[in-house]
C-alpha angles and dihedrals in degrees: 000000000000113000091009100283122176130199125222119196132201111215114210110067092007109055096015131033086229104127091068089050093050091046090054090054092048090050091052092050092046089055091047092050099037094242120161130215093016095149092055090050091048092052090053088055096052111115095015130109126247095268093053092043088055091053093050092046094049091050090053098040108022094169095053125091104239094195092058093044092048092046093052092044090053092046092053093044095050093043087063104034110031123113098047096302095118105116117246123221110256111272096012099124094038090055093047092048093050094048091047091050089052090054094246113160108241131196134179114219111182133164088221116099112276096239091056091045092053093045094051094045092047094049089051092049092243104107095091092060091069126080091195136017121198121184132196092255090062096065133060098218126050127222129305080054108085095226097106094050093045089051092048092050091048090051088058094043088240128145111240093235089058095054125098114203121205108207140159102187130079091231091051093052090047091051093049092049091048088052090057092247133131110261119204108191120209103182119223119162097002128048114228118263130200092280092054093047089052096047099040121077086217139356108218130187099227146344093276088062089048089055091050090049093050092050086078087067102042 
């Protein structure tokens, strides 16, 4: 890539259409348990790691056992989407393949635990595109803290200012901006607001548009 740029990808909501799938499971469980405002709680958790999700969940539902809820949510999710069946966002593999062919260093920086990230990428045949994979369990501070992106950049030997970050979540865009990187927002569950338009270098409708944008730098 010209001038030695690298590209860092979030996973859920960017590579996979997984946030919609997780939200569907949380809605089911909320109905089973009689919980109110579950979607609003879920949206506050988007882009955060498991520890931060636990904090948000406990604040909203102090009487509920988060470990049991999380375990059942994961069981339902994986019973439906294991084995490579998790739907990819349109154009995801084509974009990864093109960047790889161009010799662009690629990293995956997801708030999801690293073992799950690697499993889902491997089952989808996408793991080999990435030179580094960093999960939320490998950092102390969750997005919007920039730690995960700075670690991903360091693993590639890339300067933060030369890293594009492909993100869908508000917390992810905030983290990339705080890291001194170049956030490209591809909205998923939440439409961008004024803050996101200010922090992101560009707000793009899909991964095909991301590919077209990055052609200016290859």
